Backbone bond lengths (Angstrom), bond angles and torsions (degrees), N, CA, C in turn:
res aa  C-N    CA-C-N  psi(-1)  N-CA   C-N-CA  omega(-1)  CA-C   N-CA-C  phi
1 M - - - 1.463 - - 1.579 106.63 -
2 A 1.270 119.12 143.14 1.415 121.34 179.06 1.547 113.09 -153.38
3 R 1.297 116.62 142.66 1.436 120.59 169.75 1.567 106.02 -126.64
4 I 1.304 115.09 110.99 1.512 122.20 -177.97 1.457 106.30 -131.16
5 P 1.366 111.96 151.63 1.405 124.67 -175.18 1.522 117.34 -71.15
6 Y 1.238 113.70 -13.54 1.497 119.93 -172.22 1.558 106.28 -141.34
7 P 1.461 119.96 73.57 1.382 120.62 178.81 1.537 120.22 -60.10
8 E 1.323 112.10 -22.25 1.491 119.93 176.60 1.591 109.86 -64.23
9 D 1.349 116.89 -22.89 1.447 117.67 178.42 1.574 114.63 -97.73
10 L 1.340 114.39 17.33 1.465 116.87 -178.33 1.460 115.50 -56.16
11 P 1.300 122.30 -48.28 1.552 118.66 177.89 1.502 109.25 -62.76
12 L 1.260 121.76 -40.75 1.496 120.04 177.27 1.563 111.11 -60.27
13 L 1.336 119.74 -44.23 1.392 127.41 177.60 1.461 111.86 -54.01
14 I 1.325 115.57 -55.25 1.479 121.65 179.28 1.461 113.45 -61.29
15 R 1.285 114.33 -44.14 1.605 119.44 -178.98 1.578 109.49 -61.50
16 L 1.343 115.35 -42.63 1.450 120.25 -179.71 1.510 114.32 -69.84
17 K 1.372 111.51 -38.30 1.483 123.26 179.13 1.500 108.09 -59.52
18 Y 1.155 120.23 -46.17 1.457 125.08 179.66 1.537 111.84 -73.56
19 L 1.309 121.20 -32.22 1.441 125.58 176.39 1.530 113.96 -78.67
20 T 1.359 119.73 -11.94 1.380 120.77 -175.75 1.500 110.01 -95.18
21 T 1.394 115.73 131.15 1.466 124.04 178.33 1.514 112.21 -81.99
22 V 1.371 118.62 -29.92 1.430 118.02 -179.19 1.524 113.87 -71.89
23 G 1.364 113.39 124.05 1.443 118.63 -179.65 1.544 116.85 69.79
24 R 1.395 113.76 15.13 1.418 118.43 -179.14 1.602 109.17 -60.53
25 W 1.368 115.92 134.83 1.503 116.99 179.11 1.497 113.96 -57.02
26 T 1.288 115.71 -33.73 1.546 116.47 179.31 1.481 111.73 -61.05
27 T 1.396 118.67 -33.69 1.449 117.63 -175.93 1.579 114.23 -83.30
28 L 1.342 115.23 -6.16 1.485 120.65 -179.53 1.493 112.39 -86.46
29 A 1.334 121.19 -16.70 1.434 127.22 -172.77 1.493 111.27 -60.25
30 G 1.368 115.13 -40.94 1.514 117.68 -171.36 1.628 111.59 -93.04
31 R 1.229 119.59 12.41 1.430 126.31 -177.47 1.515 107.96 -90.41
32 E 1.401 110.71 153.20 1.570 115.14 173.31 1.495 106.36 -63.19
33 S 1.283 123.36 -42.03 1.433 122.21 174.77 1.491 112.75 -120.39
34 P 1.299 126.51 119.23 1.440 128.01 -178.90 1.460 116.62 -80.62
35 V 1.319 115.30 34.03 1.518 123.99 178.32 1.455 106.77 -131.96
36 T 1.413 113.57 131.88 1.426 121.53 171.82 1.509 108.95 -159.05
37 T 1.307 112.72 177.70 1.544 114.88 -179.41 1.610 111.79 -124.79
38 L 1.328 112.35 166.18 1.400 119.29 -176.91 1.557 111.35 -63.40
39 L 1.319 113.07 -47.02 1.479 117.01 176.79 1.481 117.75 -57.25
40 S 1.340 112.59 -40.47 1.497 118.33 -176.90 1.559 108.16 -71.74
41 E 1.285 113.88 -36.78 1.499 120.48 -175.77 1.524 111.31 -71.10
42 T 1.322 113.16 -28.90 1.510 117.45 -176.67 1.485 113.59 -105.78
43 G 1.304 122.62 3.57 1.397 125.11 -178.43 1.571 113.84 69.41
44 G 1.315 112.90 30.13 1.466 122.25 -176.59 1.506 115.20 76.74
45 N 1.384 115.10 18.34 1.456 123.60 174.27 1.516 115.62 -118.03
46 P 1.314 118.32 70.23 1.467 122.07 -172.38 1.480 115.81 -54.39
47 S 1.293 119.69 -18.85 1.499 120.78 179.22 1.448 111.27 -64.21
48 Q 1.338 122.75 -11.49 1.444 122.72 171.80 1.523 113.85 -66.42
49 S 1.341 116.25 -19.56 1.386 123.70 174.82 1.491 114.09 -85.02
50 L 1.221 117.75 118.96 1.502 127.72 -177.48 1.533 108.18 -52.93
51 V 1.437 114.81 -53.28 1.464 115.51 -175.28 1.454 114.83 -70.71
52 W 1.387 117.55 -27.11 1.502 117.63 173.52 1.571 109.58 -74.97
53 D 1.326 119.13 -38.80 1.444 118.63 -175.58 1.526 114.35 -70.42
54 R 1.330 116.19 -29.75 1.503 121.63 -176.12 1.374 114.77 -101.74
55 L 1.418 121.30 -12.69 1.416 120.83 -176.14 1.584 114.92 -144.85
56 M 1.291 118.59 -49.53 1.506 121.53 -172.21 1.543 106.40 -71.26
57 N 1.281 116.77 -32.19 1.459 120.02 -175.86 1.525 111.36 -56.87
58 R 1.309 115.24 -45.88 1.467 121.86 -177.00 1.620 113.26 -65.80
59 Y 1.360 113.28 -15.33 1.430 113.02 -179.51 1.584 109.83 -111.31
60 G 1.314 112.34 20.83 1.462 119.16 172.92 1.471 115.83 75.92
61 V 1.310 122.27 15.19 1.552 120.04 179.02 1.431 111.71 -73.13
62 S 1.324 114.43 125.33 1.471 118.94 -176.22 1.551 115.19 -94.83
63 D 1.318 113.06 -34.02 1.433 120.88 -178.45 1.497 111.58 -150.36
64 V 1.317 118.50 155.80 1.417 126.99 178.65 1.519 110.18 -130.34
65 L 1.312 115.98 136.68 1.507 118.92 171.03 1.505 106.92 -104.44
66 Y 1.419 115.90 130.81 1.435 121.22 -180.00 1.479 109.90 -112.01
67 A 1.342 120.56 128.73 1.425 123.17 177.75 1.565 109.69 -130.72
68 G 1.365 114.72 133.71 1.386 115.73 177.14 1.659 109.65 -114.72
69 F 1.292 110.06 134.77 1.449 117.59 -173.44 1.645 102.37 -101.32
70 T 1.435 113.31 89.43 1.400 119.82 -175.09 1.576 114.12 -136.10
71 D 1.272 116.20 145.61 1.459 121.11 173.68 1.495 107.94 -144.53
72 K 1.352 118.20 -170.20 1.361 124.16 -167.78 1.592 109.90 -70.26
73 Y 1.297 115.48 -12.79 1.449 118.11 -175.65 1.561 109.97 -95.19
74 G 1.265 119.57 -17.84 1.452 121.86 -175.40 1.516 113.37 157.65
75 Y 1.337 113.12 -172.55 1.511 121.54 178.89 1.509 106.94 -111.69
76 W 1.313 119.71 123.38 1.406 127.35 -169.01 1.473 114.56 -110.97
77 G 1.267 116.88 -2.66 1.406 118.34 176.84 1.567 111.31 158.73
78 W 1.302 116.29 162.82 1.517 119.81 171.54 1.587 108.78 -138.14
79 L 1.288 110.75 160.60 1.516 116.75 -174.26 1.591 104.81 -138.24
80 D 1.401 112.42 134.52 1.391 121.93 171.00 1.527 108.30 -122.44
81 L 1.311 114.78 121.38 1.465 122.74 172.54 1.482 113.50 -109.58
82 W 1.381 118.35 129.91 1.409 119.93 -173.10 1.538 112.23 -107.01
83 R 1.235 118.03 146.91 1.516 123.25 173.97 1.536 105.86 -123.37
84 T 1.393 115.37 141.84 1.345 119.57 176.08 1.642 113.60 -98.65
85 V 1.249 118.78 170.94 1.418 119.13 -174.64 1.540 113.33 -52.70
86 D 1.287 121.71 -39.13 1.411 124.69 -178.21 1.484 114.38 -67.66
87 Q 1.339 116.83 -22.84 1.403 124.44 -178.37 1.543 116.31 -91.61
88 G 1.276 115.74 -13.34 1.450 121.02 175.15 1.598 113.82 84.17
89 A 1.300 115.75 -162.06 1.480 115.80 177.24 1.498 111.83 -102.92
90 F 1.332 119.99 161.52 1.397 125.76 171.21 1.499 114.03 -60.82
91 T 1.290 118.80 137.00 1.490 123.53 -178.37 1.512 108.63 -89.91
92 A 1.329 114.78 160.12 1.448 119.84 172.02 1.487 113.60 -59.48
93 E 1.277 117.96 -36.00 1.481 117.74 173.61 1.392 114.71 -68.97
94 E 1.216 118.14 -35.53 1.596 115.37 171.52 1.415 115.10 -66.00
95 V 1.252 120.76 -36.19 1.443 127.52 174.59 1.598 107.61 -59.35
96 R 1.276 117.17 -46.19 1.440 120.28 -178.62 1.608 110.96 -67.86
97 F 1.216 112.41 -38.34 1.488 119.59 173.68 1.521 112.55 -56.61
98 V 1.374 113.45 -51.45 1.447 115.66 179.80 1.438 113.95 -64.63
99 A 1.286 118.75 -35.38 1.480 125.66 174.49 1.440 114.37 -56.89
100 A 1.350 112.72 -40.69 1.512 117.58 179.44 1.478 108.18 -70.19
101 V 1.261 119.94 -41.16 1.543 128.31 176.20 1.533 109.20 -54.83
102 V 1.350 115.39 -48.63 1.463 123.35 -172.85 1.556 104.24 -62.87
103 R 1.388 117.86 -43.59 1.485 118.57 -174.57 1.596 110.62 -61.17
104 R 1.387 113.14 -32.22 1.464 116.30 -178.77 1.599 111.33 -85.18
105 V 1.252 119.98 -29.14 1.411 123.10 -175.79 1.507 114.12 -86.41
106 T 1.302 116.05 -28.14 1.526 119.00 179.16 1.464 113.59 -55.07
107 P 1.320 122.87 -52.89 1.431 122.94 -177.50 1.570 109.48 -69.04
108 A 1.291 119.08 -29.38 1.524 118.00 173.45 1.524 112.32 -66.87
109 L 1.388 117.74 -40.09 1.462 122.43 178.37 1.557 109.75 -61.95
110 R 1.376 115.23 -36.72 1.431 121.11 179.29 1.502 110.20 -67.12
111 R 1.324 114.38 -45.03 1.553 117.30 -179.01 1.602 108.99 -70.57
112 S 1.284 118.51 -24.21 1.418 118.08 -178.72 1.580 104.76 -72.16
113 V 1.290 120.40 -34.81 1.414 122.04 176.03 1.492 110.64 -63.45
114 S 1.267 116.16 -42.75 1.579 121.94 -176.61 1.516 106.70 -62.08
115 R 1.347 116.30 -35.92 1.491 114.07 -176.96 1.606 110.96 -73.15
116 Q 1.271 115.45 -17.40 1.537 117.68 178.96 1.408 112.36 -71.09
117 F 1.341 123.21 -6.99 1.432 128.05 178.97 1.609 109.99 -81.91
118 S 1.283 114.19 -13.15 1.488 124.56 -175.59 1.654 103.43 -88.54
119 R 1.322 113.39 133.36 1.468 117.84 176.08 1.573 113.99 -81.27
120 A 1.390 111.88 2.16 1.387 117.67 -174.19 1.522 114.04 -77.09
121 G 1.354 118.25 -12.30 1.425 127.60 -174.71 1.458 111.20 -74.01
122 P 1.331 115.87 178.81 1.567 120.70 177.88 1.492 109.10 -62.97
123 V 1.309 113.62 143.63 1.452 121.36 -177.88 1.561 108.89 -106.84
124 P 1.334 118.58 114.85 1.437 113.86 174.61 1.506 117.22 -62.76
125 S 1.347 121.22 146.29 1.422 119.94 -170.83 1.549 116.48 -59.62
126 P 1.314 119.76 -30.99 1.407 115.87 179.82 1.526 114.80 -70.33
127 L 1.433 114.02 -14.51 1.512 117.55 176.97 1.549 108.75 -96.25
128 S 1.391 121.30 -0.92 1.355 118.26 -172.11 1.485 109.61 -93.47
129 S 1.350 120.32 147.55 1.431 122.14 179.76 1.519 107.43 -109.18
130 P 1.334 115.83 145.84 1.496 121.46 -178.78 1.592 108.70 -67.29
131 V 1.352 116.78 -17.51 1.411 117.48 -171.18 1.541 105.59 -86.80
132 G 1.291 116.10 109.01 1.484 119.37 172.88 1.481 111.97 68.85
133 G 1.344 122.39 4.17 1.435 123.85 -175.56 1.569 115.37 65.78
134 R 1.320 118.58 19.54 1.421 123.11 178.58 1.526 112.83 -85.41
135 P 1.345 116.69 138.96 1.395 119.71 -177.73 1.504 112.25 -60.00
136 R 1.302 114.66 151.36 1.532 115.64 179.38 1.495 112.55 -71.98
137 A 1.247 119.16 139.64 1.492 119.59 179.83 1.519 110.70 -86.00
138 D 1.346 114.86 -20.59 1.491 118.87 -176.18 1.522 108.44 -101.99
139 L 1.392 113.23 154.21 1.417 118.07 171.18 1.474 111.29 -123.23
140 P 1.328 117.38 164.74 1.427 120.56 -172.19 1.654 111.35 -58.10
141 Q 1.321 112.75 159.59 1.547 113.37 172.04 1.549 108.40 -68.28
142 Q 1.325 112.76 163.60 1.392 123.35 -173.74 1.590 111.83 -50.43
143 G 1.268 122.43 128.33 1.480 123.20 -178.93 1.491 106.10 -113.29
144 V 1.365 113.98 154.28 1.513 122.89 179.47 1.474 110.10 -134.90
145 L 1.302 110.99 136.60 1.523 120.46 171.58 1.417 104.46 -116.96
146 I 1.462 118.71 135.91 1.376 126.59 177.23 1.606 107.92 -108.43
147 L 1.341 110.87 118.58 1.513 117.13 178.50 1.547 112.73 -113.50
148 D 1.395 109.18 149.15 1.479 115.11 173.90 1.546 109.65 -80.81
149 E 1.397 118.92 -177.45 1.317 123.88 -179.81 1.596 115.06 -60.34
150 D 1.323 114.71 -27.35 1.499 120.67 176.78 1.546 109.85 -87.00
151 M 1.360 119.02 3.36 1.383 125.07 178.46 1.548 112.64 69.05
152 A 1.363 116.35 32.42 1.399 119.01 172.96 1.508 106.34 -96.05
153 V 1.313 117.85 144.48 1.493 122.45 -176.99 1.539 111.20 -74.47
154 V 1.272 113.89 124.76 1.482 117.95 179.74 1.470 112.16 -121.80
155 G 1.338 121.67 3.91 1.438 128.12 176.50 1.428 112.16 -177.35
156 D 1.398 117.21 166.81 1.442 123.62 177.46 1.539 110.30 -166.28
157 T 1.304 113.22 172.75 1.455 119.32 172.55 1.567 108.29 -102.54
158 V 1.256 112.51 161.18 1.585 117.93 -178.40 1.469 110.57 -56.08
159 S 1.455 117.38 -44.52 1.488 116.21 -169.25 1.499 110.23 -75.26
160 V 1.324 122.42 -7.06 1.466 119.22 -174.09 1.522 111.76 -66.75
161 D 1.300 119.18 -30.27 1.490 123.80 -179.34 1.502 111.01 -53.02
162 E 1.373 114.82 -45.38 1.486 117.46 176.02 1.505 113.46 -59.11
163 W 1.287 114.42 -38.78 1.529 114.74 -179.57 1.603 110.43 -69.46
164 L 1.251 112.98 -42.81 1.485 118.59 -177.83 1.577 109.66 -60.20
165 G 1.233 114.49 -26.67 1.490 122.08 178.55 1.525 110.72 -74.95
166 L 1.350 118.57 -21.81 1.419 121.79 -177.28 1.598 109.58 -93.36
167 L 1.331 117.49 -23.53 1.392 121.75 -173.79 1.551 107.58 -90.25
168 Q 1.315 118.72 158.64 1.422 123.76 179.04 1.592 111.01 -63.56
169 A 1.320 119.03 119.48 1.384 121.79 -179.86 1.616 114.76 -64.39
170 G 1.267 116.48 136.81 1.438 118.91 176.62 1.463 114.52 -67.30
171 P 1.355 120.19 166.60 1.405 121.16 177.37 1.591 115.45 -69.38
172 S 1.236 122.96 166.75 1.525 129.63 -178.42 1.583 101.14 -64.17
173 P 1.243 122.02 131.15 1.480 127.72 5.80 1.583 117.65 -101.03
174 F 1.319 112.98 30.95 1.460 121.76 -172.81 1.442 114.88 -115.79
175 Q 1.430 116.77 26.54 1.569 115.65 -176.22 1.499 113.96 -54.85
176 R 1.254 118.28 -30.20 1.441 119.04 -174.44 1.534 113.38 -76.93
177 V 1.400 120.26 -21.74 1.350 123.62 179.10 1.504 113.69 -113.05
178 P 1.344 118.50 103.89 1.489 125.69 -173.91 1.589 106.32 -64.99
179 A 1.316 111.81 148.57 1.492 119.23 172.19 1.516 116.81 -48.47
180 E 1.378 110.45 -33.24 1.532 112.74 -177.33 1.386 111.84 -63.60
181 V 1.340 120.44 -34.80 1.547 124.83 176.56 1.407 110.16 -63.09
182 L 1.320 119.54 -48.11 1.463 122.39 -178.61 1.548 109.79 -67.44
183 N 1.285 120.65 -34.98 1.384 123.82 177.07 1.527 114.31 -58.64
184 V 1.308 118.33 -53.08 1.478 116.19 178.74 1.472 114.07 -70.17
185 A 1.238 119.29 -30.51 1.549 120.54 173.50 1.477 108.48 -61.23
186 A 1.411 116.55 -47.15 1.439 117.55 -178.38 1.513 112.26 -61.35
187 Q 1.334 115.23 -42.35 1.425 119.15 176.57 1.500 114.88 -55.62
188 L 1.304 119.81 -41.71 1.426 124.49 175.57 1.566 108.37 -57.87
189 L 1.377 120.13 -47.49 1.386 122.65 176.53 1.523 112.00 -57.68
190 A 1.312 117.69 -35.40 1.489 123.42 -177.20 1.467 107.94 -72.48
191 V 1.394 117.99 -40.10 1.449 118.78 177.23 1.538 111.07 -66.15
192 E 1.277 118.25 -43.47 1.504 122.78 175.53 1.463 113.85 -55.86
193 A 1.359 114.09 -36.32 1.513 121.32 -177.51 1.536 113.44 -82.51
194 G 1.510 114.72 -4.33 1.411 116.27 179.20 1.608 111.09 76.96
195 V 1.349 119.64 17.67 1.405 119.04 -176.54 1.562 106.21 -88.06
196 D 1.350 115.73 -30.98 1.479 118.30 -173.10 1.508 108.06 -149.39
197 R 1.425 120.15 151.68 1.430 120.59 -177.93 1.441 113.32 -108.80
198 H 1.371 117.16 -3.46 1.519 115.41 -175.86 1.585 107.54 -68.10
199 P 1.364 115.04 145.41 1.504 116.93 178.23 1.531 112.99 -63.22
200 A 1.357 113.67 155.10 1.479 117.30 -172.75 1.548 109.68 -96.15
201 W 1.445 110.66 75.93 1.476 122.79 176.02 1.506 113.33 -148.78
202 S 1.338 115.62 160.45 1.337 116.19 179.40 1.643 106.33 -154.02
203 R 1.363 114.77 159.71 1.413 121.23 173.67 1.514 108.91 -103.86
204 A 1.339 120.05 141.16 1.454 120.99 179.74 1.556 106.13 -132.78
205 Y 1.360 111.07 133.77 1.473 117.88 178.95 1.592 107.25 -81.07
206 L 1.260 114.32 136.32 1.486 119.04 -175.42 1.567 112.13 -111.59
207 G 1.327 115.67 -14.20 1.502 120.51 -176.95 1.440 110.26 105.27
208 A 1.341 120.73 168.44 1.456 124.19 -179.07 1.467 116.77 53.70
209 G 1.380 116.59 28.55 1.394 119.14 179.71 1.501 115.92 80.95
210 Q 1.321 118.54 4.38 1.446 125.68 -172.70 1.484 113.51 -104.95
211 W 1.358 112.16 139.29 1.501 118.29 178.57 1.550 109.10 -129.61
212 A 1.284 112.14 155.38 1.488 124.76 -178.09 1.539 106.48 -122.84
213 I 1.301 113.73 155.49 1.478 119.11 175.57 1.621 103.76 -125.98
214 L 1.289 114.68 137.94 1.446 123.56 177.54 1.511 111.39 -121.78
215 R 1.300 114.05 132.83 1.491 121.51 -176.01 1.516 108.08 -132.16
216 A 1.286 112.70 142.37 1.487 119.77 178.43 1.535 108.55 -119.29
217 S 1.413 114.85 137.16 1.451 124.97 -176.56 1.444 108.71 -152.08
218 R 1.416 114.60 162.84 1.430 121.62 175.05 1.516 108.76 -81.44
219 M 1.348 116.82 145.03 1.472 122.51 176.87 1.519 111.66 -68.59
220 G 1.468 114.91 -19.59 1.487 115.67 -178.75 1.438 105.99 -168.10
221 P 1.385 116.83 174.71 1.503 120.37 -175.08 1.533 109.21 -67.45
222 A 1.305 120.24 147.77 1.463 121.92 173.24 1.585 108.25 -76.06
223 G 1.316 115.69 135.41 1.476 113.00 178.88 1.571 104.87 -143.81
224 S 1.316 112.28 -150.25 1.517 119.43 -175.83 1.608 107.68 -77.84
225 G 1.364 114.43 -19.32 1.499 111.69 -174.34 1.552 114.36 -89.49
226 P 1.243 122.26 -157.30 1.454 120.95 174.30 1.495 117.74 -56.17
227 T 1.270 114.95 143.97 1.531 117.31 -178.74 1.502 107.01 -68.01
228 P 1.419 113.03 134.71 1.523 115.27 178.78 1.451 109.30 -67.01
229 P 1.405 116.58 153.16 1.488 121.47 176.05 1.514 112.33 -68.74
230 L 1.247 117.84 165.50 1.520 125.54 174.28 1.512 109.19 -88.50
231 A 1.356 114.76 145.88 1.461 118.03 174.87 1.565 105.59 -125.92
232 V 1.280 114.56 129.21 1.449 119.91 174.92 1.576 105.22 -114.04
233 T 1.319 110.75 117.01 1.465 120.33 179.43 1.531 108.10 -96.52
234 I 1.387 118.83 140.51 1.393 125.44 176.45 1.506 108.22 -128.02
235 Q 1.410 114.84 127.72 1.416 122.20 -177.17 1.445 114.44 -152.56
236 A 1.310 123.01 167.74 1.392 125.31 177.11 1.521 111.38 -59.15
237 C 1.278 115.72 136.02 1.484 119.44 -176.29 1.583 108.33 -71.94
238 P 1.419 114.28 126.37 1.411 121.51 -176.84 1.571 110.96 -64.60
239 P 1.297 117.73 162.46 1.487 120.18 -175.01 1.585 112.18 -60.29
240 E 1.321 116.28 -42.97 1.394 118.16 -175.35 1.541 114.04 -65.70
241 E 1.367 116.13 -26.73 1.479 120.28 174.97 1.589 108.27 -79.58
242 R 1.226 114.11 -34.93 1.579 114.57 176.87 1.519 108.00 -64.72
243 L 1.376 115.66 -39.40 1.479 118.95 -178.82 1.450 110.37 -60.31
244 D 1.328 116.18 -43.81 1.481 121.66 -173.73 1.557 112.76 -60.91
245 I 1.350 112.13 -55.90 1.356 115.33 -177.22 1.560 112.69 -72.24
246 F 1.336 115.71 -24.13 1.521 118.51 170.97 1.576 110.52 -58.47
247 A 1.365 110.53 -53.86 1.505 120.37 -176.87 1.552 108.86 -58.89
248 R 1.251 118.30 -48.28 1.405 126.10 178.58 1.581 115.68 -55.32
249 S 1.430 110.35 -49.83 1.460 114.35 -176.96 1.438 116.18 -71.21
250 F 1.400 117.61 -22.20 1.453 122.41 -178.54 1.567 107.75 -91.70
251 G 1.369 121.17 -6.58 1.298 128.35 -174.42 1.598 117.50 61.99
252 L 1.356 111.68 45.79 1.407 115.94 177.72 1.584 113.70 -73.72
253 T 1.290 114.27 149.40 1.523 116.91 178.49 1.533 106.99 -75.65
254 P 1.403 112.08 163.43 1.502 115.88 171.68 1.498 114.57 -49.00
255 R 1.345 120.14 -45.26 1.457 123.50 -179.81 1.536 111.32 -65.21
256 Q 1.304 115.68 -40.46 1.497 116.70 178.72 1.493 110.50 -68.14
257 R 1.392 118.12 -33.36 1.437 120.22 176.81 1.530 109.01 -66.95
258 E 1.316 118.38 -38.78 1.521 118.95 179.38 1.627 108.23 -60.53
259 L 1.309 116.74 -44.08 1.419 120.75 -178.21 1.523 112.00 -65.97
260 L 1.392 118.58 -33.46 1.366 122.40 177.52 1.518 112.70 -65.37
261 D 1.399 111.03 -42.07 1.532 118.13 -176.75 1.627 104.83 -69.81
262 L 1.338 116.63 -36.08 1.382 118.42 -178.56 1.569 111.81 -67.43
263 G 1.398 114.38 -41.08 1.403 119.85 176.04 1.524 114.95 -64.16
264 A 1.390 113.41 -35.88 1.448 117.61 175.56 1.408 115.28 -62.44
265 G 1.440 112.50 -25.14 1.524 116.78 -179.92 1.476 113.44 -93.82
266 G 1.243 115.16 14.42 1.535 123.70 174.03 1.575 110.88 76.91
267 V 1.349 117.69 22.74 1.421 116.39 -178.66 1.511 110.25 -85.00
268 D 1.345 118.32 139.48 1.427 121.66 -175.73 1.572 111.90 -87.91
269 T 1.301 116.32 179.56 1.437 118.15 -167.90 1.496 111.59 -70.19
270 V 1.317 119.70 -38.68 1.467 123.55 179.34 1.601 107.76 -64.87
271 A 1.302 115.96 -48.25 1.433 116.11 177.60 1.469 115.11 -64.09
272 M 1.317 121.10 -32.57 1.405 121.51 170.81 1.477 115.34 -62.60
273 A 1.324 117.08 -41.13 1.483 124.05 -179.26 1.524 106.16 -64.60
274 T 1.266 119.90 -43.70 1.515 125.88 -176.76 1.655 108.52 -67.24
275 A 1.306 112.92 -41.23 1.459 116.67 -174.50 1.588 106.93 -70.94
276 L 1.277 119.66 -38.10 1.475 121.72 -176.49 1.533 114.83 -96.45
277 G 1.328 116.84 -0.15 1.472 119.04 -178.69 1.420 118.57 64.53
278 I 1.378 116.21 36.10 1.440 124.00 -177.75 1.564 107.08 -129.20
279 S 1.329 114.46 165.41 1.396 116.66 178.22 1.575 114.88 -82.90
280 T 1.239 119.05 158.99 1.401 124.79 -179.26 1.554 111.01 -59.54
281 Y 1.281 117.11 -37.94 1.471 122.71 171.76 1.502 112.78 -55.10
282 T 1.345 117.85 -44.50 1.375 124.85 178.46 1.588 110.13 -62.48
283 V 1.310 117.01 -43.18 1.437 121.88 178.21 1.558 108.82 -59.44
284 Q 1.304 115.36 -50.12 1.504 122.25 -176.10 1.534 105.75 -62.06
285 D 1.344 120.89 -45.98 1.475 125.28 178.14 1.435 113.12 -59.21
286 Q 1.270 118.11 -46.50 1.429 124.50 171.64 1.489 115.26 -52.55
287 F 1.384 113.01 -51.17 1.485 116.29 175.80 1.497 118.88 -58.88
288 K 1.412 112.49 -36.53 1.425 116.22 179.38 1.631 111.04 -68.19
289 Q 1.377 114.88 -28.20 1.460 116.19 172.15 1.498 110.49 -67.89
290 V 1.298 114.72 -43.71 1.524 117.33 177.57 1.499 115.74 -59.49
291 F 1.335 112.33 -41.35 1.492 121.86 177.12 1.623 108.31 -56.92
292 D 1.306 115.97 -49.92 1.413 121.92 176.71 1.507 114.06 -56.99
293 A 1.314 116.91 -45.93 1.452 123.80 179.63 1.480 110.85 -64.63
294 C 1.353 119.36 -37.34 1.393 120.15 -174.54 1.584 116.66 -101.02
295 G 1.282 112.60 -1.50 1.492 120.17 175.47 1.513 114.28 73.00
296 V 1.382 116.08 32.13 1.558 117.64 -178.63 1.570 102.73 -121.10
297 H 1.322 112.80 -177.98 1.480 119.32 -176.67 1.491 113.09 -135.10
298 S 1.390 117.16 4.98 1.474 117.00 178.31 1.573 107.05 -155.91
299 R 1.343 110.68 159.81 1.409 115.84 179.31 1.554 113.20 -65.74
300 A 1.381 113.81 -37.00 1.454 119.76 176.52 1.471 111.44 -55.64
301 T 1.306 119.72 -47.55 1.388 125.33 177.82 1.520 115.46 -64.79
302 L 1.244 113.01 -45.09 1.565 123.32 174.81 1.565 105.61 -52.14
303 L 1.323 117.43 -58.41 1.439 118.44 -170.64 1.486 111.18 -68.28
304 A 1.315 117.24 -34.97 1.496 119.13 -179.73 1.468 112.67 -62.60
305 M 1.471 116.75 -37.06 1.428 123.75 177.88 1.525 110.14 -73.01
306 A 1.400 120.79 -39.87 1.398 120.87 178.50 1.556 116.02 -70.49
307 L 1.326 112.37 -34.27 1.543 117.49 -177.92 1.487 111.97 -91.26
308 G 1.340 120.88 -15.57 1.449 125.58 -179.15 1.579 109.66 83.62
309 T 1.337 116.65 25.54 1.449 115.42 179.40 1.533 116.29 -105.78
310 A 1.466 109.90 15.51 1.425 110.05 176.61 1.515 118.12 -65.95
311 P 1.371 121.38 147.96 1.493 115.99 -178.18 1.480 110.44 -75.79
């Protein structure tokens, strides 16, 4: 979600945000406090930030506060707050206050993701079926958007319109292109520029217990000719990626995650115990702890929720 004074520059803002090393959310995760400011990171010289130098500066932004909502289970969000020249810089007291808020909000964000695996929540209309009001079990075929180097849409496949209707629409004038699409495309540019090494993909919750996965790639190899366009594919999230975010959001331990993976593969209790070198009682005890954490009472219900196969 974003509120910016120049929505027409959204693609440029996202591209520069991903290409900028100063205050990048991926660099905040390993710090004692994942909250900092533009001026403190640059020693009072904000022009060291690519996004400030090429965009924010022209709109009078004087300082930015960066916050990362991260814990040992994953990264659940990041926040940028801007100040203009007339508002001055962020103070050390404000940074400490936001850091305290981040410590409280981070586990709540993670729990909110875990609740999204339940089909009991609101169902967006594109996922609703007119038959009995039940959510659709199927999702559209893979869709593809083709973007140029400035992340403007230059082509697409027929099925992509259904996917765009399921994702959160961008602000005017980019209602047709959700920010998730621009984000993965910008991450690919960041990887190519050597700014970051994380792969250019993301998972997006659609509602009704359904998830999508978005991936960015080049249409062809880079060579001496024109740079190939970017392709962002959107498709249903595969089981292994659902299991990963499921385990992270519920805060499962590494051993519990192993048991979840084995259960998803149809392995029984005895085989699980043998594979992990533990007793069957330990397997059962670990599953009881997982049931408590996830609010279920059986392995069948647990796996149905994790894999998206619940009736």
